[in-house]
MARFIKOL-609207 format. One line per field, with one value per residue (C-alpha): residue number from 0; residue in three letters; x, y, z. Coordinates in steps of 0.1 Angstrom, whole numbers, plus 2048, in hexadecimal, padded with zeros to 3 digits. Example, Ala and Ser with C-alpha at 12.3 -4.5 7.8 and 13.67 -1.06 7.14 Angstrom:
<pts>
num: (0,1)
residuo: (ALA,SER)
px: (87B,889)
py: (7D3,7F5)
pz: (84E,847)
</pts>
This chain:
<pts>
num: (0,1,2,3,4,5,6,7,8,9,10,11,12,13,14,15,16,17,18,19,20,21,22,23,24,25,26,27,28,29,30,31,32,33,34,35,36,37,38,39,40,41,42,43,44,45,46,47,48,49,50,51,52,53,54,55,56,57,58,59,60,61,62,63,64,65,66,67,68,69,70,71,72,73,74,75,76,77,78,79,80,81,82,83,84,85,86,87,88,89,90,91,92,93,94,95,96,97,98,99,100,101,102,103,104,105,106,107,108,109,110,111,112,113,114,115,116,117,118,119,120,121,122,123,124,125,126,127,128,129,130,131,132,133,134,135,136,137,138,139,140,141,142,143,144,145,146,147,148,149,150,151,152,153,154,155,156,157,158,159,160,161,162,163,164,165,166,167,168,169,170,171,172,173,174,175,176,177,178,179,180,181)
residuo: (UNK,UNK,UNK,UNK,UNK,UNK,UNK,UNK,UNK,UNK,UNK,UNK,UNK,UNK,UNK,UNK,UNK,UNK,UNK,UNK,UNK,UNK,UNK,UNK,UNK,UNK,UNK,UNK,UNK,UNK,UNK,UNK,UNK,UNK,UNK,UNK,UNK,UNK,UNK,UNK,UNK,UNK,UNK,UNK,UNK,UNK,UNK,UNK,UNK,UNK,UNK,UNK,UNK,UNK,UNK,UNK,UNK,UNK,UNK,UNK,UNK,UNK,UNK,UNK,UNK,UNK,UNK,UNK,UNK,UNK,UNK,UNK,UNK,UNK,UNK,UNK,UNK,UNK,UNK,UNK,UNK,UNK,UNK,UNK,UNK,UNK,UNK,UNK,UNK,UNK,UNK,UNK,UNK,UNK,UNK,UNK,UNK,UNK,UNK,UNK,UNK,UNK,UNK,UNK,UNK,UNK,UNK,UNK,UNK,UNK,UNK,UNK,UNK,UNK,UNK,UNK,UNK,UNK,UNK,UNK,UNK,UNK,UNK,UNK,UNK,UNK,UNK,UNK,UNK,UNK,UNK,UNK,UNK,UNK,UNK,UNK,UNK,UNK,UNK,UNK,UNK,UNK,UNK,UNK,UNK,UNK,UNK,UNK,UNK,UNK,UNK,UNK,UNK,UNK,UNK,UNK,UNK,UNK,UNK,UNK,UNK,UNK,UNK,UNK,UNK,UNK,UNK,UNK,UNK,UNK,UNK,UNK,UNK,UNK,UNK,UNK,UNK,UNK,UNK,UNK,UNK,UNK)
px: (B47,B6D,B74,B5D,B70,B8B,B86,B7A,B9A,BB1,BA0,BA9,BC7,BCA,BBC,BD7,BF0,BE4,BE4,C06,C12,BFD,C0E,C2E,C2F,C23,C3A,C55,C45,C44,C63,C76,C7F,C7C,C8D,CA5,CA6,CBF,CCB,CD7,CE0,CEA,D16,D0C,D03,D1B,D35,D21,D2D,D1A,D1B,D11,D15,D2C,D0D,D02,D20,D11,CF2,D06,D22,D03,CF4,D1A,D1C,CF6,D05,D28,D0E,CFC,D1C,D15,D36,D3E,D55,D6E,D6E,D4F,D62,D68,D40,D23,D0E,D0D,CF4,CEE,CE5,CD6,CD0,CB2,CA5,CAA,C88,C81,C55,C44,C27,C1F,C1B,C17,C03,C1F,C20,C3C,C48,C38,C43,C57,C59,C7D,C7B,C98,C92,CAA,CA8,CB7,CC0,CD4,CEA,CFC,D25,D22,D04,CE4,CCA,CC1,CA6,C98,C95,C84,C83,C80,C78,C78,C69,C68,C54,C68,C53,C6B,C73,C76,C88,CA4,CB1,CCF,CC1,CAB,CC8,CDA,CBD,CB5,CDA,CCE,CB3,CC2,CD7,CC1,CAC,CC5,CD0,CAD,CA9,CCA,CBC,C9C,CB4,CC8,CA7,C99,CBD,CB7,C96,C9B,CB8,C9C,C88,CA5,CB1,C8C,C8F,C99)
py: (26C,26C,259,237,23A,23B,21F,20B,20F,20A,1E4,1DC,1E4,1D3,1B4,1AF,1B7,19E,185,18B,186,167,157,163,14D,130,12A,136,118,0FD,106,0FA,119,117,12D,11F,11D,11B,0F8,0FD,0E0,0E7,0E8,0C8,0B4,0BE,0B2,09A,082,077,054,044,02A,02C,033,04D,061,083,07E,080,09C,0B2,0AB,0B9,0D9,0E2,0DA,0F0,10E,10C,108,0E7,0DB,0B7,0A0,08D,06E,059,05A,07F,088,08A,080,06C,075,057,058,045,04B,031,033,043,03F,04B,041,04B,065,06F,05F,078,06D,050,040,050,060,086,087,070,075,076,069,068,057,05C,047,05F,051,05E,052,055,04F,02E,020,024,02A,052,05A,044,03E,055,054,070,075,091,08D,0A4,0A2,0A6,0AB,096,0A4,081,08E,096,078,08A,0A7,098,086,0A2,0B2,091,09A,0BC,0B6,097,0AB,0CA,0AD,09D,0C4,0C7,0A1,0AE,0CC,0B7,0A6,0BD,0CF,0AB,0A2,0CF,0BF,0A0,0B4,0CD,0A9,0A0,0BF,0C0,09D,095)
pz: (930,922,941,93A,910,921,937,913,906,924,92E,908,90C,92F,928,90B,922,939,91B,911,92F,934,919,91D,93B,92F,914,92E,940,923,913,934,946,96D,982,996,9BF,9D6,9E5,A05,A21,A46,A4B,A62,A46,A2A,A1D,A07,9F2,9D0,9CD,9A8,994,973,95D,972,973,95C,973,994,984,97D,99E,9A9,999,9A6,9CE,9C2,9B6,9D4,9E9,9F7,9FF,9EB,9FC,9E2,9F4,A05,A2B,A26,A26,A42,A2A,A0A,9ED,9DA,9B9,99B,976,96E,94F,929,91A,8F7,8EC,8D5,8DA,8BA,897,873,856,850,86C,879,898,893,8BA,8D6,8FE,90D,92F,94A,96F,98D,9AD,9CA,9F2,A0F,A21,A43,A3C,A4D,A2E,A43,A2E,A3D,A20,9FB,9E9,9D5,9B1,998,975,955,939,919,8F4,8D7,8B7,89D,876,86B,848,862,879,87B,889,8A3,8AB,8B9,8CA,8DC,8EF,8F5,902,917,923,92E,940,952,960,969,97B,98F,99A,9A2,9B5,9C5,9D5,9E4,9F7,A05,A0D,A1F,A33,A40,A49,A5D,A73,A79,A85,AAD)
</pts>
């Protein structure tokens, strides 16, 4: 009989433990946390050169950081590269997502999208173009416009960093595809 009462006490504790673990996992994913994997490129495809227009400079710098973190050689000049990564920031948008009772923005969504292509050193298109997009919802405090603008700036920087991680992984995926082709 003691065994049954012991099991009945352990069952709610175990259920609570599972529930708290699941809640923690949901919270981590909701806040944007993601494990960073490594990006690898074959040595015969390195160094890479990142080509970007002036308005895509921040995204290109973020992508370069991702490559450097992952020990992918980045060329300073196009002529030194074995693979050209062309990145273009296509769009930055801010859209109303919900209104409060006074018809002011209660939530808004930030969007960033970028286009990615791989080229050979002579400019021949190897892969792409492929478009990637990041989106974040932000709760708005209409009584604090300065705080809202600061938060938007911080969130956009985080979005661009996440976008660069996704771009780096797309380059890695394409490079593995190209190696597998005869």
